[in-house]
C-alpha positions as CSV (number, residue, x, y, z in Angstrom):
1,M,32.8,-94.4,-30.8
2,L,31.4,-96.9,-33.3
3,L,28.3,-94.7,-33.8
4,S,30.4,-91.7,-34.4
5,I,32.5,-93.5,-37.1
6,A,29.3,-94.8,-38.7
7,N,27.7,-91.3,-38.8
8,V,30.7,-89.5,-40.3
9,T,31.0,-92.2,-42.9
10,L,27.3,-91.9,-43.6
11,Y,27.6,-88.1,-44.1
12,I,30.4,-88.6,-46.5
13,C,28.6,-91.3,-48.5
14,L,25.4,-89.2,-48.7
15,S,27.4,-86.2,-49.9
16,I,29.4,-87.9,-52.6
17,V,26.4,-89.8,-53.9
18,T,24.3,-86.6,-53.9
19,G,27.1,-84.7,-55.8
20,F,27.5,-87.6,-58.3
21,F,23.8,-87.8,-59.2
22,L,23.4,-84.0,-59.2
23,L,26.2,-83.6,-61.7
24,R,24.7,-86.4,-63.8
25,N,21.6,-84.2,-64.2
26,I,23.8,-81.3,-65.5
27,S,24.7,-81.3,-69.2
28,E,28.4,-82.0,-69.9
29,A,28.9,-78.6,-71.4
30,R,28.1,-77.0,-68.0
31,R,30.4,-79.2,-65.9
32,P,33.8,-80.9,-66.0
33,A,34.1,-84.5,-67.1
34,I,33.8,-86.7,-64.0
35,H,35.9,-89.9,-63.9
36,I,34.6,-91.8,-60.9
37,P,34.3,-95.6,-61.0
38,L,30.6,-96.7,-61.0
39,Q,31.7,-99.5,-58.7
40,L,32.8,-97.0,-56.1
41,I,29.4,-95.2,-56.3
42,K,27.7,-98.6,-56.0
43,W,29.6,-99.4,-52.8
44,L,28.9,-96.0,-51.4
45,I,25.2,-96.5,-52.0
46,I,25.2,-100.0,-50.4
47,M,27.1,-98.6,-47.4
48,I,24.3,-96.2,-46.6
49,P,21.7,-98.8,-45.2
50,I,24.6,-100.7,-43.6
51,L,25.6,-97.5,-41.7
52,L,22.0,-96.8,-40.8
53,L,21.8,-100.4,-39.4
54,V,24.4,-99.5,-36.6
55,P,21.9,-97.5,-34.4
56,V,19.3,-100.2,-35.1
57,V,21.6,-102.8,-33.7
58,R,22.5,-100.6,-30.7
59,V,18.8,-99.9,-29.8
60,T,17.9,-103.6,-30.3
61,W,20.7,-104.7,-28.0
62,T,19.6,-102.2,-25.4
63,I,16.0,-103.5,-25.4
64,Y,17.2,-107.1,-25.4
65,S,19.8,-106.9,-22.7
66,G,18.4,-104.1,-20.6
67,F,14.8,-105.0,-20.5
68,S,15.1,-108.8,-20.9
69,V,12.8,-108.7,-24.0
70,P,13.2,-111.8,-26.3
71,L,15.5,-111.1,-29.3
72,L,13.0,-111.5,-32.0
73,Q,10.5,-109.4,-30.2
74,S,13.2,-106.7,-29.7
75,I,14.0,-106.7,-33.4
76,R,10.3,-106.5,-34.4
77,T,9.8,-103.6,-31.9
78,V,12.7,-101.6,-33.3
79,F,11.8,-102.0,-36.9
80,L,8.1,-101.3,-36.5
81,E,8.0,-98.7,-33.6
82,Y,11.4,-96.9,-33.6
83,S,12.4,-94.2,-36.1
84,V,15.9,-95.8,-36.6
85,G,14.3,-99.1,-37.6
86,Q,11.7,-97.4,-39.9
87,A,14.4,-95.3,-41.5
88,F,16.5,-98.4,-42.2
89,L,13.7,-100.3,-43.9
90,V,12.8,-97.4,-46.2
91,A,16.5,-96.8,-47.0
92,V,16.9,-100.4,-48.1
93,I,14.0,-99.9,-50.6
94,I,15.4,-96.6,-51.9
95,V,18.9,-98.1,-52.3
96,I,17.6,-100.9,-54.4
97,G,16.0,-98.3,-56.7
98,L,19.3,-96.3,-56.8
99,L,21.3,-99.4,-57.8
100,V,18.8,-100.0,-60.7
101,C,19.1,-96.3,-61.8
102,L,22.9,-96.4,-61.7
103,S,23.0,-98.8,-64.6
104,S,21.5,-96.2,-67.0
105,N,22.5,-92.7,-67.9
106,K,19.1,-91.5,-69.4
107,N,18.0,-88.0,-68.3
108,W,14.7,-89.1,-66.8
109,I,16.4,-91.9,-64.9
110,N,19.0,-89.5,-63.5
111,S,16.2,-87.2,-62.3
112,V,14.5,-90.1,-60.6
113,A,17.8,-91.2,-59.0
114,L,18.5,-87.7,-57.6
115,A,15.0,-87.6,-56.1
116,E,15.7,-91.0,-54.5
117,V,18.9,-89.6,-53.0
118,F,17.0,-86.6,-51.6
119,L,14.5,-89.0,-50.1
120,L,17.3,-91.1,-48.7
121,I,18.7,-88.0,-46.9
122,V,15.2,-87.2,-45.5
123,M,14.9,-90.7,-44.1
124,S,18.3,-90.4,-42.5
125,S,17.0,-87.3,-40.8
126,W,14.0,-89.2,-39.4
127,S,16.1,-90.7,-36.6
128,S,18.1,-87.6,-35.8
129,H,18.5,-85.6,-32.5
130,G,16.4,-82.8,-33.9
131,T,13.5,-85.2,-34.7
132,S,13.6,-86.9,-31.3
133,V,13.7,-83.6,-29.4
134,A,11.4,-81.4,-31.5
135,G,9.3,-83.7,-33.6
136,W,8.3,-82.5,-37.0
137,F,9.9,-79.1,-36.6
138,G,13.2,-80.7,-35.7
139,F,12.8,-83.2,-38.6
140,L,12.2,-80.4,-41.1
141,G,15.2,-78.5,-39.8
142,N,17.5,-81.5,-39.9
143,S,16.3,-82.6,-43.4
144,L,16.9,-79.2,-44.9
145,H,20.3,-79.0,-43.2
146,L,21.5,-82.3,-44.4
147,L,20.1,-81.8,-47.9
148,A,21.8,-78.4,-48.3
149,V,25.1,-79.7,-47.0
150,S,25.0,-82.7,-49.3
151,V,24.3,-80.7,-52.4
152,W,27.0,-78.1,-51.6
153,V,29.8,-80.3,-50.2
154,G,28.9,-83.3,-52.4
155,T,29.2,-81.4,-55.6
156,L,32.5,-79.7,-54.8
157,S,33.9,-82.9,-53.4
158,V,33.2,-84.9,-56.6
159,V,34.5,-82.0,-58.8
160,G,37.6,-81.5,-56.7
161,W,38.6,-85.1,-56.4
162,F,37.2,-86.9,-59.5
163,S,37.1,-84.3,-62.4
164,R,39.5,-84.4,-65.3
165,E,38.9,-82.4,-68.5
166,W,37.4,-79.0,-67.8
167,N,37.2,-76.9,-70.9
168,D,34.8,-74.2,-69.7
169,P,34.8,-73.7,-65.9
170,N,32.9,-70.5,-66.2
171,R,29.7,-72.3,-67.3
172,F,30.0,-74.5,-64.3
173,F,30.4,-71.6,-61.9
174,Q,27.3,-69.9,-63.4
175,W,25.0,-72.4,-61.8
176,F,27.1,-73.8,-59.0
177,S,27.7,-70.4,-57.4
178,V,24.0,-69.8,-57.2
179,T,23.3,-73.3,-56.0
180,A,26.1,-73.1,-53.3
181,G,24.8,-69.6,-52.2
182,A,21.2,-71.0,-51.8
183,A,22.6,-74.0,-49.9
184,V,24.5,-71.8,-47.4
185,I,21.3,-69.8,-46.8
186,I,19.4,-73.0,-46.1
187,I,22.1,-74.3,-43.9
188,I,22.1,-71.1,-41.8
189,V,18.3,-71.0,-41.5
190,S,17.9,-74.7,-40.7
191,G,20.8,-74.4,-38.3
192,F,18.9,-71.8,-36.3
193,M,15.8,-74.0,-36.4
194,L,17.8,-76.9,-34.9
195,M,19.5,-74.7,-32.3
196,A,16.1,-73.4,-31.2
197,S,14.9,-77.0,-30.7
198,I,18.0,-78.7,-29.3
199,V,20.2,-75.9,-27.8
200,P,17.9,-73.0,-26.7
201,E,20.6,-72.0,-24.1
202,Y,23.6,-71.6,-26.5
203,V,26.1,-70.1,-24.1
204,Q,25.0,-72.2,-21.1
205,A,25.5,-75.3,-23.4
206,W,29.3,-74.6,-23.4
207,L,29.3,-76.2,-20.0
208,L,28.7,-79.5,-21.7
209,N,30.6,-81.5,-24.3
210,Y,27.7,-81.1,-26.8
211,G,27.8,-77.3,-26.5
212,Q,31.6,-77.2,-26.8
213,L,31.5,-79.3,-30.0
214,L,28.7,-77.2,-31.4
215,F,30.6,-74.0,-30.8
216,I,33.8,-75.4,-32.4
217,K,31.7,-76.6,-35.3
218,H,30.2,-73.2,-35.9
219,L,33.7,-71.6,-35.8
220,M,35.0,-74.2,-38.3
221,F,32.1,-73.2,-40.5
222,L,33.7,-69.7,-41.0
223,P,36.7,-71.0,-43.1
224,L,34.2,-73.1,-45.1
225,L,32.2,-70.0,-45.8
226,A,35.4,-68.2,-46.8
227,F,36.3,-70.8,-49.4
228,G,32.6,-70.7,-50.6
229,F,32.9,-67.0,-51.0
230,H,36.1,-67.4,-52.9
231,H,34.3,-69.8,-55.3
232,L,31.4,-67.4,-55.6
233,L,33.8,-64.7,-56.8
234,L,35.2,-67.1,-59.3
235,G,31.7,-67.4,-60.7
236,F,31.8,-63.7,-61.6
237,Q,35.3,-63.9,-63.1
238,K,36.6,-65.5,-66.3
239,V,38.4,-68.6,-65.1
240,K,41.0,-69.7,-67.6
241,P,41.3,-73.5,-68.2
242,A,44.9,-73.3,-67.3
243,K,43.9,-72.4,-63.7
244,N,41.6,-75.4,-63.3
245,D,44.1,-77.2,-61.1
246,R,44.1,-74.3,-58.7
247,V,40.3,-74.4,-58.5
248,K,40.2,-78.1,-57.9
249,R,42.8,-77.8,-55.2
250,S,40.6,-75.2,-53.6
251,F,37.6,-77.5,-53.8
252,R,39.6,-80.3,-52.2
253,V,40.7,-78.1,-49.2
254,E,37.1,-77.0,-48.8
255,S,35.9,-80.6,-48.8
256,I,38.5,-81.6,-46.2
257,I,37.2,-78.8,-43.9
258,A,33.7,-80.0,-44.5
259,F,34.6,-83.6,-43.6
260,I,36.2,-82.3,-40.4
261,I,32.9,-80.6,-39.6
262,F,31.1,-83.9,-40.4
263,S,33.4,-85.6,-37.9
264,I,32.5,-83.1,-35.2
265,S,28.8,-83.5,-36.0
266,A,29.2,-87.3,-35.8
267,V,30.8,-87.1,-32.3
268,M,27.9,-84.9,-31.2
269,T,25.4,-87.7,-31.9
270,E,26.9,-89.6,-28.9
271,Q,26.6,-86.6,-26.6
272,T,23.5,-85.7,-24.6
273,P,21.6,-82.8,-26.3
274,P,21.4,-80.0,-23.7
275,H,17.7,-79.0,-24.2
276,V,17.7,-77.7,-20.6
277,V,21.4,-77.4,-19.5
278,A,20.7,-77.3,-15.7
279,Q,18.7,-80.5,-16.0
280,T,21.4,-82.2,-18.1
281,L,24.0,-81.2,-15.5
282,Q,22.2,-83.3,-13.0
283,T,23.8,-86.4,-14.5
284,E,26.4,-85.1,-16.9
285,K,29.8,-83.8,-15.9
286,I,30.9,-80.3,-17.0
287,S,33.0,-80.5,-20.2
288,W,36.7,-80.9,-19.5
289,L,37.3,-78.0,-21.9
290,M,35.1,-75.7,-19.9
291,Q,36.6,-77.0,-16.7
292,F,40.0,-76.2,-18.0
293,F,39.1,-72.5,-18.4
294,I,36.9,-72.0,-15.3
295,G,38.7,-74.4,-12.9
296,N,36.8,-76.4,-10.3
297,Q,34.8,-73.6,-8.8
298,L,31.5,-74.6,-10.4
299,G,29.4,-77.6,-9.3
300,I,26.1,-76.5,-11.0
301,G,24.8,-73.2,-11.9
302,R,25.2,-70.9,-14.9
303,I,27.8,-69.0,-16.9
304,D,27.8,-65.5,-18.4
305,F,29.6,-64.3,-21.5
306,T,31.0,-60.9,-20.8
307,I,32.4,-58.5,-23.3
308,S,35.6,-56.7,-22.1
309,I,38.6,-55.0,-23.6
310,F,40.3,-58.5,-23.7
311,T,37.3,-59.9,-25.7
312,V,37.5,-57.0,-28.2
313,C,41.3,-57.4,-28.6
314,M,40.9,-61.1,-29.2
315,G,38.2,-60.4,-31.7
316,V,40.3,-57.8,-33.6
317,I,43.2,-60.3,-33.7
318,A,41.0,-63.0,-35.1
319,I,39.6,-60.6,-37.8
320,I,43.1,-59.6,-38.8
321,L,44.1,-63.2,-39.1
322,F,41.0,-63.9,-41.1
323,I,41.7,-61.0,-43.5
324,I,45.3,-62.3,-44.0
325,A,43.8,-65.7,-44.8
326,M,41.3,-64.3,-47.3
327,R,44.0,-62.2,-49.0
328,A,46.2,-65.3,-49.4
329,L,43.3,-67.3,-50.8
330,I,41.7,-64.8,-53.2
331,R,44.8,-62.9,-54.5
332,S,47.6,-65.5,-54.3
333,H,45.7,-68.8,-54.3
334,Q,47.9,-70.0,-51.4
335,H,45.7,-72.7,-50.1
336,L,48.0,-74.0,-47.3
337,K,48.8,-70.5,-46.0
338,S,45.2,-69.4,-46.1
339,T,44.0,-72.6,-44.3
340,L,46.6,-72.1,-41.5
341,F,45.6,-68.5,-40.9
342,F,41.9,-69.5,-41.0
343,L,42.7,-72.1,-38.3
344,F,44.7,-69.6,-36.2
345,S,41.7,-67.2,-36.5
346,V,39.3,-70.0,-35.2
347,V,41.6,-70.8,-32.3
348,V,41.9,-67.1,-31.3
349,L,38.1,-66.7,-31.5
350,Y,37.6,-69.8,-29.4
351,L,40.1,-68.8,-26.7
352,G,38.6,-65.3,-26.6
353,A,35.2,-66.7,-26.0
354,M,36.2,-69.2,-23.4
355,L,38.4,-66.7,-21.5
356,S,35.4,-64.2,-21.5
357,V,33.2,-66.6,-19.6
358,E,32.4,-65.7,-16.0
359,I,30.6,-67.8,-13.3
360,G,27.0,-66.5,-12.9
361,L,25.0,-66.5,-9.7
362,D,23.4,-69.8,-8.7
363,E,19.7,-69.8,-9.4
364,R,18.8,-71.6,-6.2
365,D,15.3,-70.9,-4.9
366,E,15.7,-69.4,-1.4
367,T,12.0,-69.7,-0.7
368,V,11.1,-71.8,2.4
369,F,8.0,-73.9,1.9
370,T,6.1,-75.1,5.0
371,T,5.3,-78.5,3.5
372,I,6.9,-81.0,1.1
373,E,3.7,-80.8,-1.1
374,K,4.0,-77.1,-1.5
375,A,7.7,-77.4,-2.4
376,I,7.4,-79.9,-5.1
377,S,4.2,-78.5,-6.6
378,Q,6.1,-75.3,-7.6
379,T,7.4,-77.1,-10.8
380,Y,3.9,-77.9,-12.1
381,D,0.7,-76.3,-13.1
382,S,-2.1,-76.1,-10.5
383,T,-4.1,-78.6,-12.7
384,V,-1.5,-81.3,-12.3
385,D,-2.3,-84.1,-9.9
386,I,0.7,-84.9,-7.6
387,K,0.7,-87.8,-5.2
388,I,3.6,-88.3,-2.7
389,L,4.4,-92.0,-2.3
390,T,7.4,-92.1,-0.1
391,T,9.6,-89.7,1.8
392,E,13.1,-90.4,3.2
393,Y,14.9,-88.0,5.6
394,Q,18.7,-88.3,5.3
395,E,21.7,-86.8,7.0
396,E,22.8,-83.3,6.1
397,E,19.1,-82.2,6.1
398,E,18.4,-83.9,2.7
399,V,15.0,-85.2,1.9
400,Y,14.2,-87.7,-0.9
401,V,10.7,-87.6,-2.2
402,V,9.1,-90.0,-4.7
403,Y,5.8,-89.0,-6.2
404,T,3.6,-89.5,-9.3
405,V,2.5,-86.8,-11.7
406,D,-1.0,-87.3,-13.1
407,S,-0.6,-91.0,-12.3
408,T,1.8,-91.3,-15.3
409,D,5.3,-90.2,-14.5
410,L,7.3,-91.4,-11.5
411,V,9.6,-88.7,-10.1
412,A,12.3,-88.6,-7.5
413,E,13.2,-85.1,-6.2
414,K,15.6,-84.0,-3.5
415,L,14.8,-81.2,-1.1
416,I,16.7,-79.5,1.7
417,Q,15.1,-79.4,5.2
418,V,15.6,-76.0,6.9
419,E,14.2,-74.2,9.8
420,G,10.5,-73.6,9.1
421,G,10.1,-76.0,6.2
422,Y,11.8,-77.1,3.0
423,M,13.8,-75.5,0.2
424,R,14.0,-76.6,-3.4
425,L,17.1,-77.3,-5.4
426,P,17.4,-76.2,-9.0
427,T,16.1,-79.1,-11.3
428,A,16.8,-81.8,-8.7
429,M,14.4,-84.2,-10.3
430,L,14.9,-87.6,-11.9
431,T,11.9,-88.7,-14.0
432,I,10.6,-92.1,-15.2
433,G,8.2,-91.4,-18.0
434,G,6.7,-93.4,-20.9
435,T,3.7,-95.6,-20.3
436,S,1.6,-94.8,-17.2
437,V,3.2,-96.1,-14.0
438,I,-0.1,-97.5,-12.8
439,D,-0.4,-99.6,-15.9
440,E,2.8,-101.6,-15.3
441,R,3.5,-104.4,-12.9
442,Q,6.9,-102.8,-12.0
443,K,8.6,-99.6,-13.1
444,I,12.1,-99.4,-11.8
445,R,15.1,-97.4,-13.1
446,T,18.6,-96.7,-11.9
447,F,20.3,-93.3,-12.7
448,R,24.1,-93.1,-12.8
449,V,24.7,-89.5,-11.7
450,K,28.1,-87.8,-12.3
451,S,27.3,-84.2,-11.3
452,G,24.5,-82.0,-10.1
453,N,22.3,-81.9,-7.0
454,W,22.0,-85.7,-6.7
455,H,25.7,-86.2,-6.9
456,K,27.8,-86.7,-3.7
457,E,30.8,-84.4,-4.1
458,D,33.2,-86.8,-2.4
459,F,32.6,-89.6,-4.9
460,E,32.9,-90.1,-8.6
461,Y,29.4,-91.6,-9.1
462,T,26.1,-91.6,-7.3
463,Y,23.6,-94.3,-8.1
464,V,19.9,-93.5,-7.6
465,T,17.5,-96.5,-7.9
466,F,13.8,-96.0,-7.4
467,G,10.5,-97.4,-8.6
468,M,7.0,-98.7,-8.0
469,I,6.0,-102.4,-7.7
470,S,2.3,-103.1,-8.1
471,E,2.8,-106.8,-8.6
472,P,3.6,-109.1,-6.8
473,V,1.5,-107.7,-4.0
474,D,3.4,-109.2,-1.1
475,V,6.7,-107.3,-1.6
476,A,7.9,-105.6,1.6
477,R,11.4,-104.6,0.6
478,V,13.9,-105.0,-2.3
479,Q,17.6,-105.9,-2.3
480,I,19.6,-104.3,-5.1
481,H,22.7,-106.1,-6.2
482,Y,25.2,-103.6,-7.6
483,E,28.6,-104.6,-8.7
484,G,29.9,-102.7,-5.6
485,G,27.6,-104.3,-3.1
486,S,24.0,-105.2,-2.2
487,Y,21.6,-102.7,-0.6
488,I,18.1,-103.1,0.9
489,A,15.3,-100.6,0.6
490,Q,11.9,-100.7,2.3
491,L,8.7,-100.2,0.3
492,E,6.2,-97.6,1.2
493,K,3.0,-97.4,-0.8
494,D,4.6,-99.9,-3.2
495,T,7.4,-97.5,-3.8
496,F,11.1,-97.4,-2.8
497,I,14.3,-95.4,-3.3
498,N,17.9,-96.2,-2.7
499,V,20.9,-93.8,-3.1
500,V,24.5,-94.9,-2.9
501,S,27.8,-93.4,-4.0
502,S,31.1,-94.9,-5.2
503,N,34.3,-93.9,-6.9
504,E,34.0,-96.9,-9.2
505,K,31.8,-97.1,-12.3
506,W,29.7,-100.2,-11.6
507,A,28.5,-102.5,-14.3
508,D,25.1,-101.8,-15.8
509,Q,23.8,-105.2,-14.6
510,H,22.2,-104.9,-11.2
511,P,19.4,-107.5,-10.5
512,I,16.8,-106.5,-7.9
513,D,15.3,-109.1,-5.5
514,F,11.7,-108.7,-4.4
515,L,11.5,-109.9,-0.7
516,A,8.5,-110.7,1.5
517,E,8.1,-109.5,5.1
518,D,9.9,-112.6,6.4
519,G,12.8,-112.1,3.9
520,Q,11.8,-114.9,1.5
521,L,12.6,-114.3,-2.2
522,I,9.4,-113.7,-4.2
523,E,10.9,-112.7,-7.6
524,T,14.0,-111.3,-9.2
525,Y,13.8,-108.2,-11.5
526,A,16.5,-108.3,-14.2
527,R,17.9,-104.8,-14.7
528,N,20.8,-104.6,-17.2
529,V,21.0,-100.9,-18.0
530,M,21.6,-97.6,-16.1
531,E,20.2,-94.3,-17.2
532,E,22.6,-91.4,-18.0
533,G,20.1,-88.6,-18.3
534,V,17.5,-87.0,-16.1
535,Y,14.6,-88.5,-18.0
536,C,13.9,-92.0,-19.2
537,H,11.1,-94.2,-20.4
């Protein structure tokens, strides 16, 4: 929640600061007089690096508490090796320059300040979801997205809330309509870039909170576009100074809708990006919104969006409501009425989409493989070196397999034993990546699973702990101390796996004792974090 609050505040600060410095670069004859206290702008600028510090503190604490790394070393690692730390350091330097530029109103200094604001937005994108998932492509998409939003929303927010005298609004709309139109095009194009990187399975992503929020965000973008279209029309008309208050009220309503979208985007930053939905569902629960519409009939699988007479009818109703809202906005300037009908249209579209979802066929592979090696190798290219370390046969014909991939990743996969061999489950893999497993003394992780093929249906949570211990060399078994009890797992080829389920959410802290053959304690491995995804470092 704290990260969401920090992000929505960051988006608002960046937008208003961008709008302020952009308008400073426009001659007074082509914009309204802006009465915004410089002290407010100064505090908004100072707030930006403070807000960027929130994820830095979060990552630092995770490294310090979860991996028992000394605090100073954790801080150094985050600032020098993590994008959130690097973005914060650069932001501090830029903010100092912005505060210096704020004291002067010379044209060239205003241009430098605007360039610094743009650079600040770019650095904020350096630690985004898009960058972490898709590298430079995601970074470019997120930067363009945030830049365009800040220019469009920031300008109309400053004008709507802080303008006073406005003698010639037509000259303002001559440049702002073009600027806003270009910003919308960039937002749409960069939005598709980010979707291709983060959410390639758009409809399937509705199964998750991230996908639900993304869909709602896209629907809320429609009223924002409608207000933008209204302002574009004003750019082609002669706006009388007497109607300036109506225009400013319209700008304010549009900025409020934009801030709501900012809030949705901020909440999304605390959700797991569903790059591969089926894999994400291994550890994430289905969204409560989707569960409300489809009931409890889906454990893991897929959904299909089907177009029916009902879907068409809901679409027609939404269009009618949207037209009524546009008419009220453009002809009557009834901002409250138009906003309400826009929201009704969004709700109808959402309900129409959710009620048109059907449960698809489970993509379970029915092929029976004669050996475990053949079963697990289906996921990888023939050039990949797979070494099976330990195999555990469980009740209900389940088989747990731990193996290495190219001596780098350590993977736990669950198979089903059937007559004649083994069957694979869809994306039933938990992976420990990062540095090569053979280069570390110990590599142990615990996954807290809430749904999917590793999850036991009769329980709320399933805890999967597995790893490899190269040193100390005399470890024969481990004893894992969860909050709900202690469990012993034997080592085979320096590898172990333990799976236990509970209806309680156990604390992250779960120290692991390394025991010798005679039961003597050799060493205790401090583990203070549990993984929530299907992949970790």
